[in-house]
PyMOL Python script that loads the backbone (N, CA, C, O; Angstrom):
from pymol import cmd

cmd.read_pdbstr("""\
ATOM      1  N   MET A   1      -8.972  -5.581  -0.802  1.00  0.00           N
ATOM      2  CA  MET A   1      -8.994  -5.562   0.719  1.00  0.00           C
ATOM      3  C   MET A   1      -8.186  -6.727   1.310  1.00  0.00           C
ATOM      4  O   MET A   1      -7.340  -6.586   2.193  1.00  0.00           O
ATOM      5  N   LYS A   2      -8.533  -7.906   0.729  1.00  0.00           N
ATOM      6  CA  LYS A   2      -7.804  -9.130   1.283  1.00  0.00           C
ATOM      7  C   LYS A   2      -6.304  -9.066   0.914  1.00  0.00           C
ATOM      8  O   LYS A   2      -5.449  -9.455   1.710  1.00  0.00           O
ATOM      9  N   ARG A   3      -6.001  -8.576  -0.292  1.00  0.00           N
ATOM     10  CA  ARG A   3      -4.653  -8.546  -0.730  1.00  0.00           C
ATOM     11  C   ARG A   3      -3.826  -7.636   0.193  1.00  0.00           C
ATOM     12  O   ARG A   3      -2.756  -8.027   0.659  1.00  0.00           O
ATOM     13  N   SER A   4      -4.329  -6.426   0.451  1.00  0.00           N
ATOM     14  CA  SER A   4      -3.667  -5.438   1.303  1.00  0.00           C
ATOM     15  C   SER A   4      -3.500  -6.089   2.714  1.00  0.00           C
ATOM     16  O   SER A   4      -2.442  -5.973   3.332  1.00  0.00           O
ATOM     17  N   TYR A   5      -4.538  -6.756   3.193  1.00  0.00           N
ATOM     18  CA  TYR A   5      -4.463  -7.429   4.512  1.00  0.00           C
ATOM     19  C   TYR A   5      -3.366  -8.435   4.548  1.00  0.00           C
ATOM     20  O   TYR A   5      -2.614  -8.501   5.521  1.00  0.00           O
ATOM     21  N   ARG A   6      -3.251  -9.217   3.523  1.00  0.00           N
ATOM     22  CA  ARG A   6      -2.167 -10.262   3.486  1.00  0.00           C
ATOM     23  C   ARG A   6      -0.804  -9.598   3.415  1.00  0.00           C
ATOM     24  O   ARG A   6       0.149 -10.055   4.045  1.00  0.00           O
ATOM     25  N   LYS A   7      -0.712  -8.519   2.646  1.00  0.00           N
ATOM     26  CA  LYS A   7       0.460  -7.820   2.459  1.00  0.00           C
ATOM     27  C   LYS A   7       0.903  -7.225   3.904  1.00  0.00           C
ATOM     28  O   LYS A   7       2.065  -7.279   4.307  1.00  0.00           O
ATOM     29  N   TYR A   8      -0.114  -6.683   4.590  1.00  0.00           N
ATOM     30  CA  TYR A   8       0.137  -6.149   5.897  1.00  0.00           C
ATOM     31  C   TYR A   8       0.650  -7.205   6.854  1.00  0.00           C
ATOM     32  O   TYR A   8       1.605  -6.979   7.597  1.00  0.00           O
ATOM     33  N   LEU A   9      -0.031  -8.430   6.827  1.00  0.00           N
ATOM     34  CA  LEU A   9       0.415  -9.508   7.674  1.00  0.00           C
ATOM     35  C   LEU A   9       1.848  -9.932   7.344  1.00  0.00           C
ATOM     36  O   LEU A   9       2.667 -10.191   8.226  1.00  0.00           O
ATOM     37  N   TRP A  10       2.105  -9.989   6.076  1.00  0.00           N
ATOM     38  CA  TRP A  10       3.473 -10.489   5.627  1.00  0.00           C
ATOM     39  C   TRP A  10       4.449  -9.490   6.082  1.00  0.00           C
ATOM     40  O   TRP A  10       5.532  -9.870   6.528  1.00  0.00           O
ATOM     41  N   HIS A  11       4.130  -8.144   5.998  1.00  0.00           N
ATOM     42  CA  HIS A  11       5.051  -7.114   6.434  1.00  0.00           C
ATOM     43  C   HIS A  11       5.292  -7.243   7.974  1.00  0.00           C
ATOM     44  O   HIS A  11       6.421  -7.074   8.434  1.00  0.00           O
ATOM     45  N   LEU A  12       4.256  -7.536   8.738  1.00  0.00           N
ATOM     46  CA  LEU A  12       4.356  -7.705  10.162  1.00  0.00           C
ATOM     47  C   LEU A  12       5.251  -8.934  10.502  1.00  0.00           C
ATOM     48  O   LEU A  12       6.012  -8.907  11.469  1.00  0.00           O
ATOM     49  N   LYS A  13       5.143  -9.981   9.704  1.00  0.00           N
ATOM     50  CA  LYS A  13       5.960 -11.172   9.959  1.00  0.00           C
ATOM     51  C   LYS A  13       7.420 -10.799   9.601  1.00  0.00           C
ATOM     52  O   LYS A  13       8.324 -11.242  10.309  1.00  0.00           O
ATOM     53  N   ARG A  14       7.681 -10.052   8.599  1.00  0.00           N
ATOM     54  CA  ARG A  14       9.007  -9.713   8.121  1.00  0.00           C
ATOM     55  C   ARG A  14       9.664  -8.864   9.227  1.00  0.00           C
ATOM     56  O   ARG A  14      10.762  -9.179   9.687  1.00  0.00           O
ATOM     57  N   SER A  15       8.995  -7.812   9.638  1.00  0.00           N
ATOM     58  CA  SER A  15       9.609  -6.938  10.700  1.00  0.00           C
ATOM     59  C   SER A  15       9.368  -7.562  12.021  1.00  0.00           C
ATOM     60  O   SER A  15       8.295  -7.431  12.611  1.00  0.00           O
ATOM     61  N   ASP A  16      10.398  -8.260  12.495  1.00  0.00           N
ATOM     62  CA  ASP A  16      10.264  -8.957  13.747  1.00  0.00           C
ATOM     63  C   ASP A  16      10.556  -8.107  14.992  1.00  0.00           C
ATOM     64  O   ASP A  16      11.379  -8.473  15.831  1.00  0.00           O
ATOM     65  N   THR A  17       9.867  -6.974  15.088  1.00  0.00           N
ATOM     66  CA  THR A  17      10.080  -6.064  16.201  1.00  0.00           C
ATOM     67  C   THR A  17       9.074  -6.312  17.281  1.00  0.00           C
ATOM     68  O   THR A  17       7.874  -6.407  17.020  1.00  0.00           O
ATOM     69  N   PRO A  18       9.566  -6.421  18.522  1.00  0.00           N
ATOM     70  CA  PRO A  18       8.625  -6.580  19.698  1.00  0.00           C
ATOM     71  C   PRO A  18       7.632  -5.412  19.850  1.00  0.00           C
ATOM     72  O   PRO A  18       6.494  -5.598  20.280  1.00  0.00           O
ATOM     73  N   VAL A  19       8.076  -4.258  19.501  1.00  0.00           N
ATOM     74  CA  VAL A  19       7.161  -3.096  19.543  1.00  0.00           C
ATOM     75  C   VAL A  19       5.901  -3.285  18.705  1.00  0.00           C
ATOM     76  O   VAL A  19       4.784  -3.036  19.159  1.00  0.00           O
ATOM     77  N   MET A  20       6.118  -3.740  17.450  1.00  0.00           N
ATOM     78  CA  MET A  20       5.027  -3.968  16.504  1.00  0.00           C
ATOM     79  C   MET A  20       4.134  -5.103  17.048  1.00  0.00           C
ATOM     80  O   MET A  20       2.910  -5.011  16.948  1.00  0.00           O
ATOM     81  N   ALA A  21       4.675  -6.086  17.577  1.00  0.00           N
ATOM     82  CA  ALA A  21       3.946  -7.255  18.078  1.00  0.00           C
ATOM     83  C   ALA A  21       3.117  -6.755  19.275  1.00  0.00           C
ATOM     84  O   ALA A  21       1.936  -7.082  19.397  1.00  0.00           O
ATOM     85  N   GLY A  22       3.718  -5.998  20.115  1.00  0.00           N
ATOM     86  CA  GLY A  22       2.961  -5.443  21.272  1.00  0.00           C
ATOM     87  C   GLY A  22       1.785  -4.568  20.830  1.00  0.00           C
ATOM     88  O   GLY A  22       0.687  -4.610  21.385  1.00  0.00           O
ATOM     89  N   LEU A  23       2.081  -3.779  19.804  1.00  0.00           N
ATOM     90  CA  LEU A  23       1.031  -2.815  19.295  1.00  0.00           C
ATOM     91  C   LEU A  23      -0.143  -3.699  18.739  1.00  0.00           C
ATOM     92  O   LEU A  23      -1.308  -3.453  19.049  1.00  0.00           O
ATOM     93  N   ALA A  24       0.180  -4.675  17.955  1.00  0.00           N
ATOM     94  CA  ALA A  24      -0.837  -5.474  17.399  1.00  0.00           C
ATOM     95  C   ALA A  24      -1.657  -6.201  18.524  1.00  0.00           C
ATOM     96  O   ALA A  24      -2.886  -6.234  18.483  1.00  0.00           O
ATOM     97  N   PHE A  25      -0.974  -6.743  19.465  1.00  0.00           N
ATOM     98  CA  PHE A  25      -1.624  -7.372  20.622  1.00  0.00           C
ATOM     99  C   PHE A  25      -2.480  -6.446  21.324  1.00  0.00           C
ATOM    100  O   PHE A  25      -3.607  -6.808  21.663  1.00  0.00           O
ATOM    101  N   GLY A  26      -2.026  -5.208  21.592  1.00  0.00           N
ATOM    102  CA  GLY A  26      -2.885  -4.155  22.238  1.00  0.00           C
ATOM    103  C   GLY A  26      -4.155  -3.859  21.438  1.00  0.00           C
ATOM    104  O   GLY A  26      -5.253  -3.759  21.986  1.00  0.00           O
ATOM    105  N   VAL A  27      -3.964  -3.721  20.114  1.00  0.00           N
ATOM    106  CA  VAL A  27      -5.140  -3.446  19.289  1.00  0.00           C
ATOM    107  C   VAL A  27      -6.188  -4.555  19.341  1.00  0.00           C
ATOM    108  O   VAL A  27      -7.390  -4.302  19.426  1.00  0.00           O
ATOM    109  N   ILE A  28      -5.683  -5.812  19.288  1.00  0.00           N
ATOM    110  CA  ILE A  28      -6.589  -6.989  19.356  1.00  0.00           C
ATOM    111  C   ILE A  28      -7.308  -7.019  20.697  1.00  0.00           C
ATOM    112  O   ILE A  28      -8.515  -7.249  20.769  1.00  0.00           O
ATOM    113  N   ALA A  29      -6.530  -6.778  21.772  1.00  0.00           N
ATOM    114  CA  ALA A  29      -7.181  -6.818  23.062  1.00  0.00           C
ATOM    115  C   ALA A  29      -8.184  -5.649  23.302  1.00  0.00           C
ATOM    116  O   ALA A  29      -9.201  -5.818  23.975  1.00  0.00           O
ATOM    117  N   PHE A  30      -7.865  -4.482  22.738  1.00  0.00           N
ATOM    118  CA  PHE A  30      -8.751  -3.375  22.734  1.00  0.00           C
ATOM    119  C   PHE A  30     -10.068  -3.635  21.997  1.00  0.00           C
ATOM    120  O   PHE A  30     -11.145  -3.244  22.446  1.00  0.00           O
ATOM    121  N   THR A  31      -9.936  -4.329  20.815  1.00  0.00           N
ATOM    122  CA  THR A  31     -11.121  -4.638  20.064  1.00  0.00           C
ATOM    123  C   THR A  31     -11.958  -5.697  20.740  1.00  0.00           C
ATOM    124  O   THR A  31     -13.186  -5.665  20.663  1.00  0.00           O
ATOM    125  N   LEU A  32     -11.323  -6.616  21.389  1.00  0.00           N
ATOM    126  CA  LEU A  32     -12.049  -7.654  22.137  1.00  0.00           C
ATOM    127  C   LEU A  32     -12.865  -7.048  23.306  1.00  0.00           C
ATOM    128  O   LEU A  32     -13.990  -7.448  23.606  1.00  0.00           O
ATOM    129  N   LEU A  33     -12.203  -6.043  23.946  1.00  0.00           N
ATOM    130  CA  LEU A  33     -12.822  -5.355  25.068  1.00  0.00           C
ATOM    131  C   LEU A  33     -14.102  -4.611  24.569  1.00  0.00           C
ATOM    132  O   LEU A  33     -15.156  -4.651  25.204  1.00  0.00           O
ATOM    133  N   ILE A  34     -13.956  -3.966  23.456  1.00  0.00           N
ATOM    134  CA  ILE A  34     -15.105  -3.179  22.879  1.00  0.00           C
ATOM    135  C   ILE A  34     -16.168  -4.141  22.514  1.00  0.00           C
ATOM    136  O   ILE A  34     -17.340  -3.869  22.777  1.00  0.00           O
ATOM    137  N   MET A  35     -15.841  -5.251  21.925  1.00  0.00           N
ATOM    138  CA  MET A  35     -16.842  -6.214  21.513  1.00  0.00           C
ATOM    139  C   MET A  35     -17.640  -6.715  22.712  1.00  0.00           C
ATOM    140  O   MET A  35     -18.867  -6.795  22.662  1.00  0.00           O
ATOM    141  N   GLN A  36     -16.933  -7.051  23.790  1.00  0.00           N
ATOM    142  CA  GLN A  36     -17.550  -7.472  25.017  1.00  0.00           C
ATOM    143  C   GLN A  36     -18.486  -6.462  25.555  1.00  0.00           C
ATOM    144  O   GLN A  36     -19.584  -6.782  26.010  1.00  0.00           O
ATOM    145  N   PHE A  37     -18.049  -5.217  25.506  1.00  0.00           N
ATOM    146  CA  PHE A  37     -18.797  -4.075  26.017  1.00  0.00           C
ATOM    147  C   PHE A  37     -20.093  -3.826  25.248  1.00  0.00           C
ATOM    148  O   PHE A  37     -21.126  -3.449  25.802  1.00  0.00           O
ATOM    149  N   LEU A  38     -19.975  -4.059  23.931  1.00  0.00           N
ATOM    150  CA  LEU A  38     -21.155  -3.854  23.076  1.00  0.00           C
ATOM    151  C   LEU A  38     -22.139  -5.031  23.197  1.00  0.00           C
ATOM    152  O   LEU A  38     -23.352  -4.849  23.090  1.00  0.00           O
ATOM    153  N   MET A  39     -21.598  -6.241  23.422  1.00  0.00           N
ATOM    154  CA  MET A  39     -22.459  -7.400  23.556  1.00  0.00           C
ATOM    155  C   MET A  39     -23.331  -7.384  24.788  1.00  0.00           C
ATOM    156  O   MET A  39     -24.407  -7.983  24.778  1.00  0.00           O
ATOM    157  N   ARG A  40     -22.901  -6.709  25.870  1.00  0.00           N
ATOM    158  CA  ARG A  40     -23.636  -6.650  27.115  1.00  0.00           C
ATOM    159  C   ARG A  40     -24.780  -5.753  26.994  1.00  0.00           C
ATOM    160  O   ARG A  40     -25.528  -5.575  27.956  1.00  0.00           O
TER     161      ARG A  40
END
""", "prot")
cmd.dss("prot")
cmd.show_as("cartoon", "prot")
cmd.util.cbc("prot")
cmd.orient("prot")
């Protein structure tokens, strides 16, 4: 699991596309929103 995660991160760093960065940011923001919703 950790290995694949590292590989994924490395792949993200290699592909310097703004689309991928935006997608990752969106996913993180979405997860944070869900976490806040569940915490309340």
